[in-house]
Legacy VTK file of the C-alpha trace (Angstrom):
# vtk DataFile Version 3.0
C-alpha trace
ASCII
DATASET POLYDATA
POINTS 395 float
22.397 30.727 -30.813
18.927 32.171 -30.174
18.340 29.555 -27.468
21.595 30.541 -25.753
20.717 34.240 -25.916
17.280 33.471 -24.508
18.849 31.666 -21.540
21.237 34.582 -20.941
18.357 37.084 -20.972
16.327 34.905 -18.626
19.245 34.585 -16.195
19.736 38.370 -16.302
16.065 39.040 -15.532
16.203 36.643 -12.588
19.436 38.145 -11.221
21.403 34.939 -11.816
23.631 35.988 -14.714
26.550 37.474 -12.765
26.652 34.620 -10.227
26.524 32.082 -13.076
29.393 33.724 -14.969
31.498 33.963 -11.803
30.798 30.339 -11.023
32.067 29.289 -14.475
35.314 31.253 -14.367
36.172 30.750 -10.684
37.766 27.288 -11.103
40.211 28.758 -13.618
40.968 31.993 -11.767
41.318 30.222 -8.422
43.060 27.136 -9.775
45.767 29.187 -11.530
47.004 30.419 -8.138
48.052 26.904 -7.231
49.895 25.794 -10.381
53.325 26.364 -8.811
52.274 26.408 -5.179
50.173 23.461 -3.995
49.625 23.613 -0.189
47.202 20.710 -0.308
49.573 18.334 -2.119
50.391 16.274 0.980
46.970 16.487 2.607
44.310 15.958 -0.067
44.004 13.008 -2.443
41.159 13.436 -4.939
38.752 10.556 -5.469
36.703 10.390 -8.669
36.005 6.696 -9.263
34.786 4.969 -12.385
31.505 3.092 -12.309
31.528 -0.192 -10.415
29.581 -3.359 -10.995
26.811 -3.845 -8.418
27.407 -6.366 -5.665
25.757 -9.763 -6.051
25.768 -10.340 -2.311
22.468 -11.873 -1.212
21.651 -9.192 1.378
22.453 -6.458 -1.150
20.189 -7.952 -3.821
17.369 -8.443 -1.310
17.676 -4.792 -0.231
17.577 -3.547 -3.824
14.572 -5.747 -4.598
12.708 -4.205 -1.640
13.477 -0.701 -2.866
12.526 -1.564 -6.446
9.142 -2.920 -5.344
8.530 0.259 -3.349
9.568 2.378 -6.352
7.122 0.610 -8.659
4.255 1.111 -6.228
5.170 4.773 -5.645
5.206 5.530 -9.365
1.863 3.809 -9.862
0.185 5.564 -6.926
1.760 8.912 -7.826
-0.534 9.042 -10.878
-3.561 9.313 -8.587
-2.234 12.184 -6.495
-2.955 15.929 -6.911
-0.523 18.071 -8.894
0.759 19.479 -5.581
2.689 16.233 -5.097
4.096 15.949 -8.599
7.595 17.209 -9.495
7.878 20.848 -10.526
8.881 21.476 -14.149
12.423 22.087 -12.887
12.620 18.673 -11.215
10.685 16.808 -13.894
13.317 17.857 -16.414
16.008 16.601 -14.015
14.231 13.245 -13.655
13.776 12.852 -17.406
17.477 13.332 -18.071
19.584 12.118 -15.179
17.243 9.523 -13.667
16.604 7.807 -16.990
18.118 4.576 -15.642
15.264 4.396 -13.135
12.694 5.240 -15.814
14.050 2.567 -18.152
14.272 0.031 -15.321
10.651 0.650 -14.433
9.486 0.374 -18.039
11.309 -2.930 -18.647
11.089 -4.264 -15.056
14.879 -4.438 -15.098
16.257 -4.850 -11.562
19.873 -4.896 -12.787
19.592 -1.443 -14.365
17.917 -0.079 -11.241
20.701 -1.601 -9.133
23.428 -0.120 -11.345
22.231 3.436 -10.763
21.910 2.876 -7.009
25.451 1.498 -6.931
26.935 4.482 -8.797
24.869 7.612 -8.131
27.710 9.103 -6.069
29.958 9.295 -9.134
27.299 9.667 -11.836
28.362 11.365 -15.077
25.292 13.604 -15.186
24.183 16.140 -12.615
21.223 14.676 -10.744
20.440 17.479 -8.334
21.621 15.986 -5.040
25.426 15.721 -5.188
28.336 17.610 -6.750
29.513 14.758 -8.952
30.037 16.929 -12.016
32.052 19.539 -10.092
34.612 16.841 -9.390
34.404 15.025 -12.740
34.706 18.206 -14.827
37.627 19.624 -12.870
39.538 16.348 -12.779
40.199 16.768 -16.514
42.830 19.529 -16.187
45.755 20.347 -13.916
44.187 23.734 -13.077
40.915 22.041 -12.234
42.578 19.481 -9.969
44.489 22.227 -8.164
41.203 24.076 -7.696
39.479 21.040 -6.216
42.318 20.195 -3.856
43.147 23.670 -2.605
39.833 25.522 -2.743
36.978 23.035 -2.548
38.635 20.733 -0.020
41.663 22.333 1.683
40.251 25.834 2.190
36.941 24.475 3.378
38.801 22.143 5.716
40.563 25.182 7.187
37.227 27.017 7.526
35.732 23.998 9.296
38.728 23.714 11.635
38.520 27.444 12.413
34.837 27.162 13.332
35.652 24.430 15.868
39.083 25.804 16.827
40.404 22.402 15.663
38.643 20.640 18.553
37.138 18.008 16.253
39.193 15.406 14.383
38.984 15.177 10.599
37.311 11.787 11.020
34.114 13.690 11.999
33.832 14.772 8.350
33.665 11.300 6.891
30.567 9.390 5.869
29.938 6.006 4.179
30.712 5.797 0.471
27.744 3.595 -0.483
26.695 4.533 -3.994
30.331 4.956 -5.114
30.835 8.450 -3.727
33.207 11.041 -5.209
35.280 13.357 -3.039
38.740 13.266 -1.520
40.754 11.527 1.141
42.187 13.830 3.791
44.573 12.170 6.242
43.025 8.857 5.230
39.407 9.915 5.860
36.934 10.115 2.992
35.472 13.637 2.734
32.798 14.834 0.309
32.238 18.297 -1.081
29.306 18.755 1.297
30.968 17.233 4.366
32.088 20.436 6.043
28.839 22.300 6.536
26.611 19.231 6.660
28.703 18.204 9.662
28.270 21.637 11.240
24.518 21.838 10.681
24.000 18.187 11.588
25.747 18.787 14.918
23.609 21.864 15.616
20.398 20.022 14.794
21.211 16.926 16.828
21.992 19.246 19.753
18.415 20.541 19.644
17.204 17.051 20.455
19.503 16.047 23.315
16.628 16.448 25.787
14.383 14.027 23.873
14.530 10.338 24.806
13.702 8.985 21.335
13.370 11.885 18.902
11.410 11.714 15.666
13.188 13.546 12.837
11.588 14.123 9.448
13.097 15.476 6.253
11.201 16.861 3.296
13.402 15.987 0.331
16.466 14.456 1.988
18.350 13.839 -1.256
20.303 10.694 -0.542
20.407 11.434 3.189
23.710 13.229 3.789
22.384 15.813 6.261
20.288 13.077 7.859
23.434 10.993 8.326
25.350 13.814 10.043
22.316 14.719 12.168
21.455 11.211 13.321
24.817 9.503 13.671
25.348 10.627 17.285
21.752 10.023 18.421
21.559 6.658 20.110
17.910 5.906 19.368
15.559 7.783 17.068
13.121 7.538 14.179
13.864 9.195 10.834
11.223 9.775 8.145
12.031 10.906 4.621
9.255 12.327 2.418
10.424 12.804 -1.163
9.905 12.157 -4.851
10.144 8.433 -5.647
13.437 8.687 -7.555
15.467 10.450 -4.878
13.704 8.547 -2.105
15.160 5.331 -3.543
18.669 6.761 -3.242
18.102 7.738 0.393
16.636 4.326 1.226
19.612 2.565 -0.358
22.202 4.843 1.236
20.818 4.999 4.774
19.718 1.365 4.964
23.231 0.312 3.933
24.781 2.806 6.355
22.707 1.416 9.246
21.755 -2.159 8.326
20.835 -2.898 11.939
18.005 -0.334 11.945
14.438 -1.417 11.243
13.251 0.188 8.008
9.828 0.687 6.466
9.454 1.193 2.717
6.327 2.348 0.931
3.871 -0.458 0.289
5.299 -2.809 2.914
2.936 -1.560 5.597
0.524 1.353 6.017
2.340 4.421 7.337
0.897 6.072 10.459
2.110 7.789 13.614
2.405 4.342 15.229
5.117 3.545 12.676
7.407 5.967 14.535
7.537 3.513 17.443
8.153 0.452 15.303
10.856 1.665 12.895
14.074 3.704 12.944
14.020 4.499 9.205
10.871 5.273 7.204
10.826 6.178 3.508
7.584 7.566 2.111
6.603 9.408 -1.091
5.817 13.064 -0.532
2.029 12.664 -0.614
2.180 10.508 2.542
2.991 13.683 4.504
-0.784 14.111 4.830
-0.750 11.219 7.328
1.599 12.996 9.748
-0.407 13.820 12.855
-0.301 16.909 15.048
2.767 17.349 17.266
4.243 13.989 16.203
7.649 15.263 14.943
10.457 16.757 17.020
12.450 18.214 14.113
11.436 18.736 10.490
14.247 19.599 8.043
14.319 20.870 4.491
17.285 21.832 2.343
16.706 23.400 -1.089
13.615 21.496 -2.173
10.964 23.966 -0.948
12.631 26.518 -3.202
12.360 24.092 -6.121
8.557 23.763 -5.901
5.637 25.840 -7.080
4.279 28.331 -4.570
1.161 26.223 -4.061
3.109 23.017 -3.439
5.526 24.684 -0.998
2.645 26.256 0.938
0.898 22.897 1.188
3.993 21.168 2.581
4.637 23.959 5.084
1.067 23.595 6.339
1.721 19.926 7.152
5.160 20.664 8.623
3.794 23.407 10.876
0.986 21.165 12.074
3.329 18.380 13.127
6.685 19.631 14.386
8.398 21.197 17.380
11.361 22.569 15.390
11.479 23.489 11.705
14.873 23.998 10.049
15.196 24.941 6.404
17.852 26.257 4.021
16.599 27.734 0.754
16.804 30.615 -1.721
16.068 33.940 -0.079
16.804 36.506 -2.831
16.530 34.939 -6.302
13.549 32.598 -6.767
13.490 29.679 -9.160
11.284 30.433 -12.170
9.303 27.603 -13.737
8.210 26.774 -17.264
5.062 28.922 -16.947
7.249 31.877 -15.785
5.861 31.692 -12.247
8.430 32.223 -9.460
8.799 29.933 -6.467
8.552 31.157 -2.902
11.597 32.645 -1.196
12.477 31.582 2.332
11.116 34.694 4.024
7.825 34.227 2.182
7.118 30.747 3.539
3.760 30.790 5.346
5.061 29.556 8.706
2.315 30.685 11.148
3.789 33.388 13.417
1.238 32.739 16.130
2.479 29.135 16.424
6.215 29.494 15.757
8.960 31.885 16.770
11.962 32.435 14.518
15.124 31.540 16.443
17.545 32.606 13.725
17.975 33.568 10.089
21.554 33.471 8.818
23.285 33.302 5.436
24.647 29.868 4.684
28.365 30.319 5.254
28.996 27.101 3.343
27.698 28.643 0.129
29.337 31.999 0.898
32.797 30.423 1.196
32.241 27.496 -1.152
34.628 28.720 -3.867
37.325 30.085 -1.595
36.083 33.675 -1.410
33.175 35.602 0.046
30.297 35.389 -2.422
27.790 38.202 -1.848
25.616 36.946 -4.699
24.947 33.838 -2.645
21.258 33.757 -1.692
20.893 30.637 0.480
19.775 31.388 4.046
19.163 29.200 7.090
15.993 29.479 9.150
15.231 27.767 12.453
11.759 27.971 14.005
10.503 26.658 17.330
6.900 25.991 18.260
5.624 28.458 20.840
4.634 27.018 24.215
LINES 1 396
395 0 1 2 3 4 5 6 7 8 9 10 11 12 13 14 15 16 17 18 19 20 21 22 23 24 25 26 27 28 29 30 31 32 33 34 35 36 37 38 39 40 41 42 43 44 45 46 47 48 49 50 51 52 53 54 55 56 57 58 59 60 61 62 63 64 65 66 67 68 69 70 71 72 73 74 75 76 77 78 79 80 81 82 83 84 85 86 87 88 89 90 91 92 93 94 95 96 97 98 99 100 101 102 103 104 105 106 107 108 109 110 111 112 113 114 115 116 117 118 119 120 121 122 123 124 125 126 127 128 129 130 131 132 133 134 135 136 137 138 139 140 141 142 143 144 145 146 147 148 149 150 151 152 153 154 155 156 157 158 159 160 161 162 163 164 165 166 167 168 169 170 171 172 173 174 175 176 177 178 179 180 181 182 183 184 185 186 187 188 189 190 191 192 193 194 195 196 197 198 199 200 201 202 203 204 205 206 207 208 209 210 211 212 213 214 215 216 217 218 219 220 221 222 223 224 225 226 227 228 229 230 231 232 233 234 235 236 237 238 239 240 241 242 243 244 245 246 247 248 249 250 251 252 253 254 255 256 257 258 259 260 261 262 263 264 265 266 267 268 269 270 271 272 273 274 275 276 277 278 279 280 281 282 283 284 285 286 287 288 289 290 291 292 293 294 295 296 297 298 299 300 301 302 303 304 305 306 307 308 309 310 311 312 313 314 315 316 317 318 319 320 321 322 323 324 325 326 327 328 329 330 331 332 333 334 335 336 337 338 339 340 341 342 343 344 345 346 347 348 349 350 351 352 353 354 355 356 357 358 359 360 361 362 363 364 365 366 367 368 369 370 371 372 373 374 375 376 377 378 379 380 381 382 383 384 385 386 387 388 389 390 391 392 393 394
């Protein structure tokens, strides 16, 4: 009981208590509205799959072996790096709990266990910080929860997405590959994830920034498993994408994007030394976060970051922003702007407006609240504190 009270007091001090309480009760209050009236009944079919056995296909096993070798080298080399490149206490706790399959696989050199997590992370039964698997799993258990998912999370957000485009885009634009056994819903036969709607919107905006570049170089600091990268890159004919991330999540992105685009040349850590020349030789590059120090000046067209800068210590975030600002033409990020994350030593992380992006080198093109988070639960949420920033290098 004392531990619970301590968490409540901590959330109150950080301004997160009211949003947290609202988030817990919203599925019930919103779902009740649709018990006898279900507008989404003929349009949305929920998809929350059980775990699947990994494929034994030769190309699949070879891909997983490549990623596993890279993972082992990343974890070994990570020990030699400064604390700036280690997970924050917030993320280390996440890794200890929900990435235990990777930890156990590494300890016992067990490729099968490593493969199992890669094959099922999209429907995992623990929250792992990069997908809303538990939102779907938890709400699938009750009729009210299922009504909430269908009508609020999917149908209302579909209507918001259609309104933004005046229904000019087909629903098929929202779909993405289901590698990793993804959870979500089928709408008019197209698979749609919880994050499809606004990842599609932001991905389209970001790819539009690069339509004057013959072969753009796009980098992401902490791409998760690559959902925004997928929506950003899918309409670009030829480009290079680089993901800098913690080893655990980097493995998910490598698996997901290399399976999504098997024809693209990919470079994994340890296979070859990463340098600016790699941008010409590969379409997909997956490097641990400390390799960002090798990014040279003005070598990136667009650098993206969603959430992870706000999940780091102030010192780590400042270090990454230094390297981003040195290398890129555009910098897009989406992070906390009102309530900072607070770490185990009670130090707060940086908020978006505090990021040390040099004003003499970059101009701010826009700062907007993330409408996706504001409308996420079917109503305007003024406790939402995620904001979008887009910077452009000055001439």
